C-alpha positions as a LaTeX table, in Angstrom:
\begin{tabular}{lrrr}
\hline
Residue & $x$ (\AA) & $y$ (\AA) & $z$ (\AA) \\
\hline
Met1 & 54.63 & $-13.85$ & 21.96 \\
Phe2 & 51.97 & $-12.27$ & 24.19 \\
Ala3 & 51.79 & $-9.14$ & 22.04 \\
Ser4 & 51.34 & $-11.09$ & 18.78 \\
Gly5 & 48.59 & $-13.27$ & 20.37 \\
Ala6 & 46.68 & $-10.17$ & 21.50 \\
Gly7 & 46.99 & $-8.67$ & 18.01 \\
Arg8 & 45.75 & $-11.89$ & 16.45 \\
Arg9 & 42.70 & $-11.97$ & 18.76 \\
Ser10 & 42.01 & $-8.36$ & 17.90 \\
Arg11 & 42.12 & $-9.11$ & 14.16 \\
Ile12 & 39.82 & $-12.12$ & 14.61 \\
Gly13 & 37.42 & $-9.98$ & 16.64 \\
Cys14 & 37.40 & $-7.30$ & 13.94 \\
Thr15 & 36.86 & $-9.91$ & 11.24 \\
Val16 & 33.93 & $-11.42$ & 13.12 \\
Ala17 & 32.43 & $-7.96$ & 13.68 \\
Val18 & 32.77 & $-7.10$ & 9.98 \\
Leu19 & 31.18 & $-10.42$ & 8.95 \\
Leu20 & 28.28 & $-9.82$ & 11.34 \\
Leu21 & 27.74 & $-6.33$ & 9.94 \\
Val22 & 27.79 & $-7.65$ & 6.37 \\
Ala23 & 25.32 & $-10.41$ & 7.28 \\
Met24 & 23.02 & $-7.93$ & 9.02 \\
Ala25 & 23.18 & $-5.54$ & 6.05 \\
Ala26 & 22.36 & $-8.36$ & 3.63 \\
Phe27 & 19.44 & $-9.52$ & 5.77 \\
Thr28 & 18.13 & $-5.98$ & 6.17 \\
Ser29 & 18.29 & $-5.22$ & 2.43 \\
Glu30 & 16.62 & $-8.58$ & 1.65 \\
Ala31 & 13.90 & $-7.87$ & 4.23 \\
Ile32 & 13.23 & $-4.41$ & 2.81 \\
Ala33 & 13.10 & $-5.74$ & $-0.76$ \\
Gly34 & 10.78 & $-8.63$ & 0.19 \\
Ala35 & 7.23 & $-7.35$ & 0.67 \\
Ser36 & 6.27 & $-10.36$ & 2.76 \\
Arg37 & 8.50 & $-9.31$ & 5.66 \\
Phe38 & 7.03 & $-5.84$ & 6.02 \\
Asn39 & 3.63 & $-4.32$ & 5.38 \\
Arg40 & 4.72 & $-1.91$ & 2.66 \\
Pro41 & 2.51 & 1.10 & 1.85 \\
Leu42 & 0.31 & 0.56 & $-1.20$ \\
Gly43 & $-0.06$ & 4.28 & $-1.80$ \\
Glu44 & $-1.42$ & 7.28 & 0.04 \\
Ile45 & $-4.79$ & 8.65 & 1.00 \\
Arg46 & $-5.87$ & 12.21 & 1.66 \\
Gly47 & $-9.24$ & 13.69 & 2.29 \\
Thr48 & $-11.41$ & 16.08 & 4.21 \\
Ser49 & $-12.16$ & 15.98 & 7.91 \\
Pro50 & $-15.20$ & 13.69 & 8.20 \\
Ala51 & $-13.42$ & 10.89 & 6.27 \\
Gln52 & $-12.08$ & 8.03 & 8.40 \\
Val53 & $-9.72$ & 5.05 & 8.10 \\
Ser54 & $-9.47$ & 1.85 & 10.12 \\
Phe55 & $-7.42$ & $-1.34$ & 10.21 \\
Asp56 & $-9.83$ & $-3.43$ & 12.26 \\
Gly57 & $-13.27$ & $-1.94$ & 11.54 \\
Lys58 & $-13.72$ & $-1.07$ & 15.22 \\
Ser59 & $-11.50$ & 1.92 & 15.89 \\
Trp60 & $-11.62$ & 4.68 & 13.28 \\
Ile61 & $-9.11$ & 7.50 & 12.77 \\
Ser62 & $-10.26$ & 10.81 & 11.31 \\
Leu63 & $-8.34$ & 11.52 & 8.13 \\
Gly64 & $-8.41$ & 15.28 & 8.55 \\
Ser65 & $-6.71$ & 17.30 & 5.84 \\
Gly66 & $-3.44$ & 15.37 & 5.97 \\
Thr67 & $-2.05$ & 12.42 & 4.06 \\
Leu68 & $-1.75$ & 8.87 & 5.37 \\
Pro69 & $-0.11$ & 5.78 & 3.84 \\
Val70 & $-2.44$ & 3.06 & 2.56 \\
Phe71 & $-1.82$ & $-0.48$ & 3.82 \\
Asp72 & $-3.26$ & $-3.92$ & 3.21 \\
Lys73 & $-6.58$ & $-4.52$ & 5.00 \\
Met74 & $-7.28$ & $-0.79$ & 5.41 \\
Leu75 & $-10.92$ & 0.31 & 5.55 \\
Ile76 & $-11.96$ & 3.76 & 4.33 \\
Arg77 & $-15.24$ & 5.58 & 4.74 \\
Ala78 & $-15.76$ & 9.01 & 3.27 \\
Arg79 & $-18.74$ & 9.93 & 5.48 \\
Ser80 & $-19.63$ & 13.44 & 4.33 \\
Gly81 & $-16.12$ & 14.16 & 3.10 \\
Ile82 & $-14.17$ & 13.35 & $-0.05$ \\
Val83 & $-11.27$ & 10.89 & $-0.17$ \\
Ala84 & $-8.52$ & 10.77 & $-2.81$ \\
Leu85 & $-6.54$ & 7.54 & $-3.03$ \\
Thr86 & $-3.30$ & 7.39 & $-5.05$ \\
Leu87 & $-1.79$ & 3.92 & $-5.33$ \\
Ser88 & 1.90 & 3.17 & $-5.80$ \\
Asp89 & 1.44 & 2.29 & $-9.50$ \\
Gly90 & $-0.09$ & 5.74 & $-10.20$ \\
Ser91 & $-3.74$ & 4.62 & $-10.27$ \\
Arg92 & $-6.11$ & 7.09 & $-8.63$ \\
Leu93 & $-9.51$ & 6.82 & $-7.02$ \\
Glu94 & $-11.69$ & 9.57 & $-5.65$ \\
Ala95 & $-14.50$ & 8.54 & $-3.32$ \\
Ser96 & $-17.45$ & 10.85 & $-2.83$ \\
Pro97 & $-19.41$ & 11.25 & 0.42 \\
Thr98 & $-21.01$ & 8.09 & 1.90 \\
Thr99 & $-18.56$ & 5.81 & 0.06 \\
Glu100 & $-17.03$ & 2.83 & 1.87 \\
Leu101 & $-13.89$ & 1.10 & 0.57 \\
Ala102 & $-11.73$ & $-1.81$ & 1.71 \\
Ile103 & $-8.16$ & $-2.28$ & 0.44 \\
Ala104 & $-6.69$ & $-5.79$ & 0.20 \\
Val105 & $-3.70$ & $-7.42$ & $-1.46$ \\
Met106 & $-4.27$ & $-10.75$ & $-3.20$ \\
Gly107 & $-1.14$ & $-12.09$ & $-4.86$ \\
Pro108 & 0.22 & $-9.46$ & $-7.22$ \\
Ser109 & $-3.06$ & $-7.51$ & $-7.29$ \\
Thr110 & $-4.38$ & $-4.73$ & $-5.10$ \\
Ile111 & $-8.13$ & $-5.11$ & $-4.65$ \\
Val112 & $-10.25$ & $-2.06$ & $-3.81$ \\
Arg113 & $-13.68$ & $-3.25$ & $-2.69$ \\
Met114 & $-16.47$ & $-0.71$ & $-2.81$ \\
Ala115 & $-19.33$ & $-1.56$ & $-0.45$ \\
Glu116 & $-21.40$ & 1.48 & $-1.34$ \\
Gly117 & $-21.09$ & 4.97 & $-2.74$ \\
Asn118 & $-19.54$ & 6.65 & $-5.79$ \\
Val119 & $-15.97$ & 6.37 & $-7.05$ \\
Leu120 & $-14.22$ & 8.23 & $-9.85$ \\
Phe121 & $-11.18$ & 6.20 & $-10.88$ \\
Arg122 & $-8.27$ & 6.21 & $-13.29$ \\
Leu123 & $-6.37$ & 2.95 & $-13.54$ \\
Arg124 & $-2.96$ & 2.89 & $-15.21$ \\
Pro125 & $-2.89$ & 0.68 & $-18.35$ \\
Ala126 & $-0.47$ & $-1.83$ & $-16.80$ \\
Ser127 & $-2.01$ & $-1.60$ & $-13.33$ \\
Ser128 & $-2.62$ & $-4.66$ & $-11.17$ \\
Val129 & $-5.39$ & $-2.81$ & $-9.30$ \\
Arg130 & $-8.90$ & $-4.23$ & $-9.40$ \\
Leu131 & $-11.98$ & $-2.29$ & $-8.36$ \\
Ser132 & $-14.54$ & $-4.74$ & $-6.99$ \\
Met133 & $-18.19$ & $-3.88$ & $-6.44$ \\
Pro134 & $-21.44$ & $-5.82$ & $-6.09$ \\
Gly135 & $-22.03$ & $-5.60$ & $-9.86$ \\
Gly136 & $-18.63$ & $-6.97$ & $-10.91$ \\
Val137 & $-14.93$ & $-6.18$ & $-11.16$ \\
Ile138 & $-13.14$ & $-3.44$ & $-13.10$ \\
Gln139 & $-9.45$ & $-3.79$ & $-13.95$ \\
Ser140 & $-7.05$ & $-2.30$ & $-16.48$ \\
Ala141 & $-7.01$ & $-3.30$ & $-20.13$ \\
Ala142 & $-3.60$ & $-4.92$ & $-19.68$ \\
Ala143 & $-5.20$ & $-7.32$ & $-17.21$ \\
Gly144 & $-7.61$ & $-8.48$ & $-19.91$ \\
Met145 & $-10.70$ & $-6.33$ & $-19.51$ \\
Gly146 & $-11.74$ & $-2.76$ & $-18.84$ \\
Arg147 & $-10.86$ & 0.32 & $-20.82$ \\
Ser148 & $-7.57$ & 0.98 & $-22.54$ \\
Asp149 & $-7.77$ & 4.77 & $-22.70$ \\
His150 & $-6.58$ & 7.13 & $-19.98$ \\
Asn151 & $-9.87$ & 8.90 & $-19.27$ \\
Ala152 & $-11.28$ & 8.91 & $-15.79$ \\
Ile153 & $-14.29$ & 6.66 & $-15.28$ \\
Ala154 & $-17.00$ & 6.91 & $-12.65$ \\
Thr155 & $-19.06$ & 4.15 & $-11.09$ \\
Arg156 & $-21.83$ & 4.07 & $-8.54$ \\
Val157 & $-23.05$ & 1.27 & $-6.29$ \\
\hline
\end{tabular}
């Protein structure tokens, strides 16, 4: 009787362990799929040495010649360098020297605010990216305004 009781406890322990692993795997996959649980990268940024990025506007990190992920609430200043921003939907922006950008997520849209400078951009036709500047907002044709062709467009503030 003692041997069968120990075997039963062992099977119950294994069953509980398996159920916990399944529950943890389900929670982990749900957390990864749900953007609200994690700050998922919105794309990537690369540039030349004087360009900088910041999350708080106080401490700035030199971009160098490498590539960094782009996150919500990221600030970008090109200084005397050039910055290329590729978003996850394939939209691209290139900021010239002295350009300042702020990236924000509002609902399903990614908002790129341009405080000053020059930006060459190419938004994908079905993009949810909006380029906001003091003179107005530019978004893809699928969002109801903008251009429907695939040519790059430049703007200056």
